[in-house]
FILOKE-718932 format. One record per residue (C-alpha): residue number from 1; x negated, y, z negated. Coordinates in Angstrom, 1 decimal, m for minus. Each point is the difference from the previous one (the first is absolute). Layout:
REM FILOKE-718932
<rec><n>NUM</n><x>X</x><y>Y</y><z>Z</z></rec>
...
REM end
This chain:
REM FILOKE-718932
<rec><n>1</n><x>31.2</x><y>m17.2</y><z>27.7</z></rec>
<rec><n>2</n><x>0.0</x><y>1.7</y><z>m3.4</z></rec>
<rec><n>3</n><x>m3.2</x><y>m1.6</y><z>m0.9</z></rec>
<rec><n>4</n><x>m2.4</x><y>0.4</y><z>3.4</z></rec>
<rec><n>5</n><x>1.2</x><y>4.1</y><z>m0.7</z></rec>
<rec><n>6</n><x>m0.8</x><y>m0.5</y><z>m4.0</z></rec>
<rec><n>7</n><x>m3.7</x><y>m1.2</y><z>0.7</z></rec>
<rec><n>8</n><x>m0.3</x><y>3.2</y><z>2.0</z></rec>
<rec><n>9</n><x>0.9</x><y>1.7</y><z>m2.1</z></rec>
<rec><n>10</n><x>m2.4</x><y>m0.9</y><z>m2.0</z></rec>
<rec><n>11</n><x>m2.6</x><y>m0.7</y><z>1.8</z></rec>
<rec><n>12</n><x>0.1</x><y>3.6</y><z>1.3</z></rec>
<rec><n>13</n><x>0.8</x><y>1.1</y><z>m4.1</z></rec>
<rec><n>14</n><x>m3.6</x><y>m1.9</y><z>m0.5</z></rec>
<rec><n>15</n><x>m1.9</x><y>2.3</y><z>2.5</z></rec>
<rec><n>16</n><x>1.3</x><y>2.5</y><z>m1.3</z></rec>
<rec><n>17</n><x>m1.4</x><y>m0.6</y><z>m3.3</z></rec>
<rec><n>18</n><x>m3.0</x><y>m1.8</y><z>0.8</z></rec>
<rec><n>19</n><x>m0.8</x><y>1.7</y><z>3.5</z></rec>
<rec><n>20</n><x>m1.5</x><y>m1.7</y><z>3.1</z></rec>
<rec><n>21</n><x>m3.2</x><y>m0.7</y><z>m2.0</z></rec>
<rec><n>22</n><x>m1.9</x><y>3.5</y><z>1.8</z></rec>
<rec><n>23</n><x>0.6</x><y>3.8</y><z>m0.9</z></rec>
<rec><n>24</n><x>0.1</x><y>2.3</y><z>2.7</z></rec>
<rec><n>25</n><x>m3.8</x><y>m0.4</y><z>0.2</z></rec>
<rec><n>26</n><x>0.4</x><y>m3.4</y><z>0.5</z></rec>
<rec><n>27</n><x>m2.4</x><y>m0.8</y><z>m3.9</z></rec>
<rec><n>28</n><x>2.1</x><y>m2.3</y><z>m1.3</z></rec>
<rec><n>29</n><x>2.4</x><y>0.4</y><z>m2.9</z></rec>
<rec><n>30</n><x>m2.2</x><y>m2.5</y><z>m2.0</z></rec>
<rec><n>31</n><x>m3.1</x><y>2.5</y><z>0.5</z></rec>
<rec><n>32</n><x>2.4</x><y>2.6</y><z>m0.5</z></rec>
<rec><n>33</n><x>0.7</x><y>m1.4</y><z>m4.1</z></rec>
<rec><n>34</n><x>m3.5</x><y>m0.1</y><z>m0.5</z></rec>
<rec><n>35</n><x>m0.4</x><y>3.5</y><z>0.3</z></rec>
<rec><n>36</n><x>2.3</x><y>0.6</y><z>m2.8</z></rec>
<rec><n>37</n><x>m0.8</x><y>m1.8</y><z>m2.2</z></rec>
<rec><n>38</n><x>m0.5</x><y>1.2</y><z>m3.7</z></rec>
<rec><n>39</n><x>m3.0</x><y>m1.8</y><z>m1.2</z></rec>
<rec><n>40</n><x>1.2</x><y>1.2</y><z>m3.4</z></rec>
<rec><n>41</n><x>2.7</x><y>m2.3</y><z>m0.2</z></rec>
<rec><n>42</n><x>m1.7</x><y>m2.7</y><z>1.4</z></rec>
<rec><n>43</n><x>m2.9</x><y>m0.6</y><z>m2.1</z></rec>
<rec><n>44</n><x>2.8</x><y>0.6</y><z>m3.5</z></rec>
<rec><n>45</n><x>2.2</x><y>m2.7</y><z>1.4</z></rec>
<rec><n>46</n><x>m3.6</x><y>m2.5</y><z>0.7</z></rec>
<rec><n>47</n><x>m1.0</x><y>0.9</y><z>m3.0</z></rec>
<rec><n>48</n><x>3.7</x><y>m0.5</y><z>m2.7</z></rec>
<rec><n>49</n><x>m0.1</x><y>m3.7</y><z>2.6</z></rec>
<rec><n>50</n><x>m3.4</x><y>m0.9</y><z>m1.7</z></rec>
<rec><n>51</n><x>1.0</x><y>0.9</y><z>m3.3</z></rec>
<rec><n>52</n><x>3.7</x><y>m1.6</y><z>0.1</z></rec>
<rec><n>53</n><x>m1.7</x><y>m3.4</y><z>1.8</z></rec>
<rec><n>54</n><x>m3.0</x><y>0.1</y><z>m3.3</z></rec>
<rec><n>55</n><x>2.7</x><y>0.5</y><z>m2.9</z></rec>
<rec><n>56</n><x>2.5</x><y>m2.4</y><z>1.7</z></rec>
<rec><n>57</n><x>m3.1</x><y>m1.8</y><z>1.6</z></rec>
<rec><n>58</n><x>2.5</x><y>m0.4</y><z>3.0</z></rec>
<rec><n>59</n><x>m3.1</x><y>m0.6</y><z>2.5</z></rec>
<rec><n>60</n><x>2.2</x><y>1.0</y><z>2.8</z></rec>
<rec><n>61</n><x>0.3</x><y>3.7</y><z>m0.7</z></rec>
<rec><n>62</n><x>m3.3</x><y>0.3</y><z>m0.3</z></rec>
<rec><n>63</n><x>m0.8</x><y>m2.4</y><z>3.2</z></rec>
<rec><n>64</n><x>1.9</x><y>1.9</y><z>1.6</z></rec>
<rec><n>65</n><x>m1.5</x><y>3.8</y><z>0.4</z></rec>
<rec><n>66</n><x>m2.9</x><y>m2.1</y><z>1.7</z></rec>
<rec><n>67</n><x>m0.5</x><y>0.8</y><z>3.6</z></rec>
<rec><n>68</n><x>0.7</x><y>m3.8</y><z>1.8</z></rec>
<rec><n>69</n><x>m3.7</x><y>0.8</y><z>1.4</z></rec>
<rec><n>70</n><x>m0.9</x><y>0.2</y><z>m3.7</z></rec>
<rec><n>71</n><x>2.0</x><y>m3.3</y><z>m0.5</z></rec>
<rec><n>72</n><x>m2.0</x><y>m1.6</y><z>2.1</z></rec>
<rec><n>73</n><x>m3.5</x><y>0.2</y><z>m0.7</z></rec>
<rec><n>74</n><x>0.7</x><y>0.4</y><z>m3.9</z></rec>
<rec><n>75</n><x>m2.2</x><y>m3.9</y><z>m1.0</z></rec>
<rec><n>76</n><x>3.7</x><y>m0.6</y><z>m2.5</z></rec>
<rec><n>77</n><x>2.3</x><y>3.1</y><z>m0.9</z></rec>
<rec><n>78</n><x>1.9</x><y>m2.4</y><z>m2.5</z></rec>
<rec><n>79</n><x>m3.3</x><y>m0.9</y><z>m2.0</z></rec>
<rec><n>80</n><x>m1.2</x><y>3.4</y><z>0.2</z></rec>
<rec><n>81</n><x>3.6</x><y>1.4</y><z>m0.8</z></rec>
<rec><n>82</n><x>m0.3</x><y>m3.6</y><z>m3.4</z></rec>
<rec><n>83</n><x>m3.5</x><y>1.9</y><z>m0.8</z></rec>
<rec><n>84</n><x>1.4</x><y>3.3</y><z>m0.1</z></rec>
<rec><n>85</n><x>2.9</x><y>m0.3</y><z>m2.3</z></rec>
<rec><n>86</n><x>m2.5</x><y>m2.5</y><z>m2.3</z></rec>
<rec><n>87</n><x>m2.9</x><y>3.3</y><z>0.1</z></rec>
<rec><n>88</n><x>3.1</x><y>2.6</y><z>m0.6</z></rec>
<rec><n>89</n><x>1.0</x><y>m2.6</y><z>m2.7</z></rec>
<rec><n>90</n><x>3.4</x><y>2.0</y><z>m0.9</z></rec>
<rec><n>91</n><x>2.6</x><y>2.7</y><z>1.3</z></rec>
<rec><n>92</n><x>m1.0</x><y>3.2</y><z>1.9</z></rec>
<rec><n>93</n><x>1.7</x><y>2.7</y><z>m2.7</z></rec>
<rec><n>94</n><x>m1.7</x><y>3.1</y><z>1.9</z></rec>
<rec><n>95</n><x>m1.5</x><y>1.1</y><z>2.9</z></rec>
<rec><n>96</n><x>m1.5</x><y>3.0</y><z>1.5</z></rec>
<rec><n>97</n><x>m1.7</x><y>1.2</y><z>3.2</z></rec>
<rec><n>98</n><x>m4.0</x><y>m0.6</y><z>m0.4</z></rec>
<rec><n>99</n><x>m2.4</x><y>3.0</y><z>1.0</z></rec>
<rec><n>100</n><x>m0.3</x><y>0.0</y><z>3.3</z></rec>
<rec><n>101</n><x>3.5</x><y>m1.2</y><z>1.1</z></rec>
<rec><n>102</n><x>1.3</x><y>0.7</y><z>3.2</z></rec>
<rec><n>103</n><x>m3.0</x><y>0.5</y><z>1.7</z></rec>
<rec><n>104</n><x>1.6</x><y>m1.2</y><z>4.2</z></rec>
<rec><n>105</n><x>m1.9</x><y>m0.3</y><z>3.2</z></rec>
<rec><n>106</n><x>2.1</x><y>0.4</y><z>3.6</z></rec>
<rec><n>107</n><x>m1.2</x><y>m0.1</y><z>3.0</z></rec>
<rec><n>108</n><x>2.5</x><y>0.7</y><z>2.8</z></rec>
<rec><n>109</n><x>1.6</x><y>1.0</y><z>3.5</z></rec>
<rec><n>110</n><x>2.6</x><y>0.5</y><z>1.8</z></rec>
<rec><n>111</n><x>1.0</x><y>m3.7</y><z>m0.2</z></rec>
<rec><n>112</n><x>m1.2</x><y>m1.6</y><z>m2.9</z></rec>
<rec><n>113</n><x>m1.0</x><y>1.0</y><z>m3.4</z></rec>
<rec><n>114</n><x>m1.9</x><y>m2.1</y><z>m2.9</z></rec>
<rec><n>115</n><x>0.2</x><y>1.1</y><z>m3.2</z></rec>
<rec><n>116</n><x>m1.7</x><y>m0.9</y><z>m2.9</z></rec>
<rec><n>117</n><x>0.2</x><y>0.7</y><z>m4.0</z></rec>
<rec><n>118</n><x>m2.8</x><y>m0.8</y><z>m2.8</z></rec>
<rec><n>119</n><x>1.9</x><y>m0.2</y><z>m2.9</z></rec>
<rec><n>120</n><x>m1.0</x><y>m0.4</y><z>m3.9</z></rec>
<rec><n>121</n><x>2.3</x><y>m0.5</y><z>m2.9</z></rec>
<rec><n>122</n><x>m0.8</x><y>0.2</y><z>m4.0</z></rec>
<rec><n>123</n><x>2.4</x><y>m3.5</y><z>m0.6</z></rec>
<rec><n>124</n><x>0.6</x><y>m0.3</y><z>m4.2</z></rec>
<rec><n>125</n><x>1.0</x><y>m2.9</y><z>m1.5</z></rec>
<rec><n>126</n><x>1.3</x><y>0.5</y><z>m4.0</z></rec>
<rec><n>127</n><x>m4.4</x><y>m0.8</y><z>m0.7</z></rec>
<rec><n>128</n><x>m2.3</x><y>0.8</y><z>3.1</z></rec>
<rec><n>129</n><x>m0.1</x><y>1.8</y><z>2.7</z></rec>
<rec><n>130</n><x>m1.1</x><y>m0.9</y><z>3.1</z></rec>
<rec><n>131</n><x>m0.6</x><y>1.7</y><z>4.2</z></rec>
<rec><n>132</n><x>2.0</x><y>m0.9</y><z>2.8</z></rec>
<rec><n>133</n><x>m2.2</x><y>1.1</y><z>3.1</z></rec>
<rec><n>134</n><x>2.6</x><y>m0.5</y><z>3.4</z></rec>
<rec><n>135</n><x>m1.0</x><y>m0.1</y><z>3.4</z></rec>
<rec><n>136</n><x>3.9</x><y>0.9</y><z>2.2</z></rec>
<rec><n>137</n><x>0.7</x><y>0.2</y><z>3.2</z></rec>
<rec><n>138</n><x>3.3</x><y>2.0</y><z>m0.1</z></rec>
<rec><n>139</n><x>m0.1</x><y>0.4</y><z>3.9</z></rec>
<rec><n>140</n><x>m1.7</x><y>m2.1</y><z>3.0</z></rec>
<rec><n>141</n><x>2.0</x><y>m0.1</y><z>3.5</z></rec>
<rec><n>142</n><x>m2.6</x><y>m1.3</y><z>1.5</z></rec>
<rec><n>143</n><x>0.0</x><y>m3.1</y><z>m1.8</z></rec>
<rec><n>144</n><x>3.4</x><y>m0.1</y><z>m2.5</z></rec>
<rec><n>145</n><x>m2.0</x><y>m3.3</y><z>m1.4</z></rec>
<rec><n>146</n><x>m2.0</x><y>2.1</y><z>m2.3</z></rec>
<rec><n>147</n><x>2.9</x><y>2.4</y><z>m1.3</z></rec>
<rec><n>148</n><x>m0.1</x><y>m0.4</y><z>m3.6</z></rec>
<rec><n>149</n><x>m3.1</x><y>m0.3</y><z>m2.4</z></rec>
<rec><n>150</n><x>m3.0</x><y>m2.0</y><z>0.4</z></rec>
<rec><n>151</n><x>m1.9</x><y>m0.3</y><z>m2.7</z></rec>
<rec><n>152</n><x>0.8</x><y>0.7</y><z>m4.2</z></rec>
<rec><n>153</n><x>m3.3</x><y>m0.4</y><z>m2.2</z></rec>
<rec><n>154</n><x>0.6</x><y>m0.1</y><z>m3.6</z></rec>
<rec><n>155</n><x>m2.6</x><y>0.8</y><z>m2.4</z></rec>
<rec><n>156</n><x>0.8</x><y>0.9</y><z>m4.2</z></rec>
<rec><n>157</n><x>m0.1</x><y>4.0</y><z>m0.2</z></rec>
<rec><n>158</n><x>m3.6</x><y>m0.3</y><z>m0.9</z></rec>
<rec><n>159</n><x>m1.5</x><y>m1.4</y><z>2.8</z></rec>
<rec><n>160</n><x>1.4</x><y>2.6</y><z>2.5</z></rec>
<rec><n>161</n><x>m3.0</x><y>1.4</y><z>1.1</z></rec>
<rec><n>162</n><x>m1.3</x><y>m3.4</y><z>0.9</z></rec>
<rec><n>163</n><x>2.1</x><y>m0.6</y><z>2.5</z></rec>
<rec><n>164</n><x>m1.7</x><y>2.6</y><z>2.5</z></rec>
<rec><n>165</n><x>m3.2</x><y>m1.4</y><z>m1.6</z></rec>
<rec><n>166</n><x>m1.9</x><y>m1.1</y><z>3.3</z></rec>
<rec><n>167</n><x>m1.9</x><y>m2.6</y><z>m2.5</z></rec>
<rec><n>168</n><x>3.1</x><y>m1.2</y><z>m1.4</z></rec>
<rec><n>169</n><x>1.7</x><y>m1.3</y><z>3.3</z></rec>
<rec><n>170</n><x>3.2</x><y>0.3</y><z>m0.7</z></rec>
<rec><n>171</n><x>1.0</x><y>2.8</y><z>2.6</z></rec>
<rec><n>172</n><x>m3.7</x><y>0.5</y><z>1.3</z></rec>
<rec><n>173</n><x>m2.4</x><y>m2.1</y><z>0.9</z></rec>
<rec><n>174</n><x>m3.3</x><y>2.6</y><z>m0.3</z></rec>
<rec><n>175</n><x>1.8</x><y>2.4</y><z>2.3</z></rec>
<rec><n>176</n><x>2.2</x><y>m2.0</y><z>2.5</z></rec>
<rec><n>177</n><x>3.8</x><y>m0.6</y><z>m1.2</z></rec>
<rec><n>178</n><x>0.7</x><y>m3.9</y><z>m0.7</z></rec>
<rec><n>179</n><x>3.2</x><y>m0.6</y><z>1.7</z></rec>
<rec><n>180</n><x>2.0</x><y>m0.9</y><z>m2.9</z></rec>
<rec><n>181</n><x>3.8</x><y>m1.3</y><z>0.2</z></rec>
<rec><n>182</n><x>2.6</x><y>m1.2</y><z>m2.0</z></rec>
<rec><n>183</n><x>m0.4</x><y>0.7</y><z>m3.8</z></rec>
<rec><n>184</n><x>m3.7</x><y>m0.5</y><z>m1.3</z></rec>
<rec><n>185</n><x>m1.4</x><y>0.3</y><z>m4.1</z></rec>
<rec><n>186</n><x>m3.9</x><y>0.1</y><z>0.2</z></rec>
<rec><n>187</n><x>m0.7</x><y>m3.4</y><z>m2.2</z></rec>
<rec><n>188</n><x>m2.9</x><y>2.9</y><z>m2.2</z></rec>
<rec><n>189</n><x>3.4</x><y>2.1</y><z>m1.1</z></rec>
REM end
């Protein structure tokens, strides 16, 4: 009898803490939490994980920021991470938000929310400066496999304008956006 009442008590406590999965308006608790996300905090945690992963040669710290969808669609994420280590050549000593960072695009209604952040960081090693251009799907209640980073484009800081030049075919091909996944380091960098 004691075990049964203990299990029932645990079950009741679980329902009180988590809820029954829906609020009074019929919206799932997950969707409700999606409206309360702090984009700045998510972005800061993401870049810290990437920098830590680079500095410690910890591929898992880098991979964990990517969405499931990005990992599935990236050509070879492990090879791209190795290429990133080689490209930078030394640990990152500091970073700061770059121009244009923090812009977001949101689509939503009462039942879903999709919030995408376009983030830019100036990244510094002891001997060089780089620019990270990142698309991060902060929230996607329609397809949670897309939540997380879609791509990280890395160039030397002198090549920032090339990212947005359609002739360079880094982020755009002409005026059409290229569908990138994972880490991308242009060859002529």
